C-alpha positions as CSV (number, residue, x, y, z in Angstrom):
1,M,34.1,30.3,29.5
2,K,30.5,31.2,29.2
3,N,31.0,31.9,25.5
4,I,32.6,28.4,25.0
5,I,29.3,27.0,27.0
6,G,27.0,28.7,24.8
7,I,28.6,27.6,21.8
8,F,28.0,24.0,22.7
9,K,24.4,24.7,23.9
10,N,23.7,25.9,20.1
11,K,21.8,23.2,18.3
12,Y,23.4,24.2,15.1
13,F,26.8,23.6,16.4
14,L,25.5,20.4,18.3
15,S,24.1,19.1,14.8
16,L,27.2,19.7,13.0
17,L,29.4,18.2,15.3
18,I,27.3,15.0,15.5
19,F,27.2,14.7,11.7
20,G,31.0,15.4,11.5
21,V,31.6,12.6,14.4
22,W,29.1,10.4,12.3
23,M,31.0,10.8,8.9
24,M,34.5,10.4,10.6
25,F,33.8,7.0,12.3
26,F,30.7,5.4,11.7
27,D,29.7,5.9,8.1
28,S,30.5,3.1,5.4
29,N,32.9,5.6,3.9
30,D,34.8,6.6,7.0
31,M,38.3,7.7,7.5
32,I,39.8,4.3,8.2
33,S,38.0,2.9,5.1
34,Q,39.1,5.6,3.1
35,Y,42.8,4.9,4.3
36,G,42.3,1.2,3.5
37,Y,41.2,2.1,-0.1
38,S,43.8,4.3,-0.8
39,N,46.4,1.9,0.3
40,K,44.8,-0.8,-1.9
41,V,44.9,1.3,-5.0
42,K,48.3,2.1,-4.3
43,K,49.2,-1.4,-4.2
44,L,46.8,-2.4,-7.5
45,K,49.0,0.4,-9.4
46,E,52.4,-1.2,-8.4
47,E,50.8,-4.6,-9.5
48,K,49.5,-3.2,-12.8
49,E,53.0,-1.6,-13.5
50,F,54.7,-4.8,-12.7
51,Y,52.5,-6.5,-14.9
52,L,52.9,-4.2,-17.7
53,K,56.6,-4.8,-17.6
54,E,56.3,-8.2,-17.3
55,T,53.9,-8.1,-20.6
56,A,56.6,-6.1,-22.2
57,Q,59.2,-8.6,-21.6
58,V,57.4,-11.5,-22.7
59,K,56.3,-9.8,-26.3
60,Q,60.0,-9.4,-26.7
61,D,61.0,-12.8,-26.2
62,L,58.2,-13.7,-28.3
63,K,59.3,-11.3,-30.9
64,E,62.8,-12.8,-30.7
65,L,61.9,-16.5,-30.9
66,D,59.9,-15.7,-34.0
67,S,62.5,-14.1,-35.5
68,N,65.5,-16.5,-34.9
69,L,65.9,-20.2,-34.7
70,Q,69.1,-20.2,-32.5
71,S,67.3,-18.1,-30.2
72,A,64.3,-20.4,-29.8
73,E,66.8,-23.1,-29.0
74,K,69.0,-20.9,-26.3
75,F,65.3,-20.2,-24.8
76,A,64.4,-23.8,-24.6
77,R,67.7,-24.8,-23.0
78,E,67.7,-21.9,-20.5
79,K,64.3,-21.8,-19.4
80,Y,63.0,-25.5,-20.0
81,F,66.2,-27.1,-19.6
82,M,66.0,-28.9,-22.7
83,K,68.9,-31.0,-24.0
84,K,70.3,-32.9,-27.1
85,D,70.5,-36.5,-27.1
86,N,74.1,-36.7,-26.9
87,E,74.7,-34.4,-24.0
88,D,74.3,-33.7,-20.2
89,V,72.8,-30.9,-18.4
90,F,73.9,-29.9,-15.0
91,V,71.7,-27.2,-13.0
92,I,73.6,-25.6,-10.3
93,V,71.6,-23.7,-7.8
94,N,73.0,-21.0,-5.7
95,Q,71.8,-21.4,-2.1
96,G,71.9,-18.5,0.0
97,P,74.0,-18.3,3.2
98,K,73.2,-20.7,6.0
99,E,71.5,-19.4,9.2
100,E,73.7,-20.3,12.4
101,K,72.0,-20.7,15.7
Protein backbone atom coordinates (compact mmCIF):
# COMPACT_ATOMS: atom_id res chain seq x y z
CA MET A 1 0.00 0.00 0.00
CA LYS A 2 2.84 2.34 0.87
CA ASN A 3 4.47 1.50 -2.46
CA ILE A 4 1.32 2.50 -4.41
CA ILE A 5 1.08 5.83 -2.58
CA GLY A 6 4.75 6.41 -3.38
CA ILE A 7 4.07 5.91 -7.10
CA PHE A 8 1.29 8.54 -7.05
CA LYS A 9 3.59 11.02 -5.31
CA ASN A 10 6.23 10.60 -8.00
CA LYS A 11 6.32 13.79 -10.11
CA TYR A 12 7.24 11.92 -13.30
CA PHE A 13 4.32 9.52 -12.93
CA LEU A 14 1.92 12.38 -12.19
CA SER A 15 3.09 14.40 -15.20
CA LEU A 16 2.80 11.32 -17.45
CA LEU A 17 -0.68 10.61 -16.09
CA ILE A 18 -1.81 14.21 -16.63
CA PHE A 19 -0.33 14.18 -20.14
CA GLY A 20 -2.11 10.90 -20.95
CA VAL A 21 -5.46 12.16 -19.69
CA TRP A 22 -5.01 15.41 -21.62
CA MET A 23 -4.22 13.57 -24.85
CA MET A 24 -7.12 11.12 -24.44
CA PHE A 25 -9.90 13.55 -23.61
CA PHE A 26 -9.02 17.24 -23.99
CA ASP A 27 -6.73 17.54 -27.02
CA SER A 28 -8.09 18.45 -30.47
CA ASN A 29 -7.10 14.94 -31.63
CA ASP A 30 -8.64 13.07 -28.72
CA MET A 31 -9.93 9.51 -28.87
CA ILE A 32 -13.54 10.52 -29.55
CA SER A 33 -12.48 12.66 -32.51
CA GLN A 34 -10.29 9.88 -33.87
CA TYR A 35 -13.22 7.44 -33.68
CA GLY A 36 -15.43 9.91 -35.54
CA TYR A 37 -12.73 10.46 -38.17
CA SER A 38 -12.31 6.73 -38.74
CA ASN A 39 -16.09 6.32 -39.19
CA LYS A 40 -16.11 9.20 -41.64
CA VAL A 41 -13.23 7.68 -43.63
CA LYS A 42 -15.06 4.35 -43.76
CA LYS A 43 -18.23 6.03 -45.03
CA LEU A 44 -16.29 7.99 -47.66
CA LYS A 45 -14.59 4.82 -48.89
CA GLU A 46 -18.00 3.15 -49.29
CA GLU A 47 -19.26 6.19 -51.23
CA LYS A 48 -16.17 6.12 -53.42
CA GLU A 49 -16.77 2.45 -54.23
CA PHE A 50 -20.43 3.18 -55.06
CA TYR A 51 -19.54 6.06 -57.37
CA LEU A 52 -16.83 4.05 -59.12
CA LYS A 53 -19.39 1.34 -59.87
CA GLU A 54 -21.89 3.94 -61.08
CA THR A 55 -19.25 5.53 -63.31
CA ALA A 56 -18.40 2.16 -64.83
CA GLN A 57 -22.09 1.49 -65.50
CA VAL A 58 -22.57 4.89 -67.15
CA LYS A 59 -19.48 4.36 -69.32
CA GLN A 60 -20.83 0.98 -70.37
CA ASP A 61 -24.23 2.52 -71.23
CA LEU A 62 -22.54 5.30 -73.21
CA LYS A 63 -20.44 2.79 -75.16
CA GLU A 64 -23.57 0.76 -75.93
CA LEU A 65 -25.48 3.88 -77.02
CA ASP A 66 -22.68 5.03 -79.31
CA SER A 67 -22.41 1.65 -81.01
CA ASN A 68 -26.04 0.80 -81.76
CA LEU A 69 -29.09 2.86 -82.76
CA GLN A 70 -31.46 0.14 -81.51
CA SER A 71 -29.95 0.38 -78.05
CA ALA A 72 -30.35 4.16 -78.12
CA GLU A 73 -34.06 3.76 -78.82
CA LYS A 74 -34.39 1.14 -76.07
CA PHE A 75 -32.55 3.40 -73.63
CA ALA A 76 -34.77 6.38 -74.45
CA ARG A 77 -37.92 4.31 -74.00
CA GLU A 78 -36.86 2.74 -70.69
CA LYS A 79 -35.19 5.67 -68.99
CA TYR A 80 -37.07 8.67 -70.32
CA PHE A 81 -40.44 7.10 -71.26
CA MET A 82 -40.24 8.36 -74.84
CA LYS A 83 -42.66 6.99 -77.41
CA LYS A 84 -43.48 7.04 -81.08
CA ASP A 85 -46.39 9.13 -82.35
CA ASN A 86 -48.69 6.18 -82.98
CA GLU A 87 -48.34 4.38 -79.64
CA ASP A 88 -49.32 4.78 -76.01
CA VAL A 89 -47.04 4.15 -73.04
CA PHE A 90 -48.34 2.83 -69.73
CA VAL A 91 -46.08 3.08 -66.71
CA ILE A 92 -46.79 0.54 -63.98
CA VAL A 93 -45.43 1.40 -60.56
CA ASN A 94 -45.21 -1.35 -57.97
CA GLN A 95 -46.02 -0.12 -54.50
CA GLY A 96 -44.87 -1.86 -51.37
CA PRO A 97 -47.32 -3.57 -49.03
CA LYS A 98 -49.67 -1.28 -47.20
CA GLU A 99 -49.08 -0.87 -43.49
CA GLU A 100 -52.03 -1.75 -41.31
CA LYS A 101 -52.60 0.07 -38.05
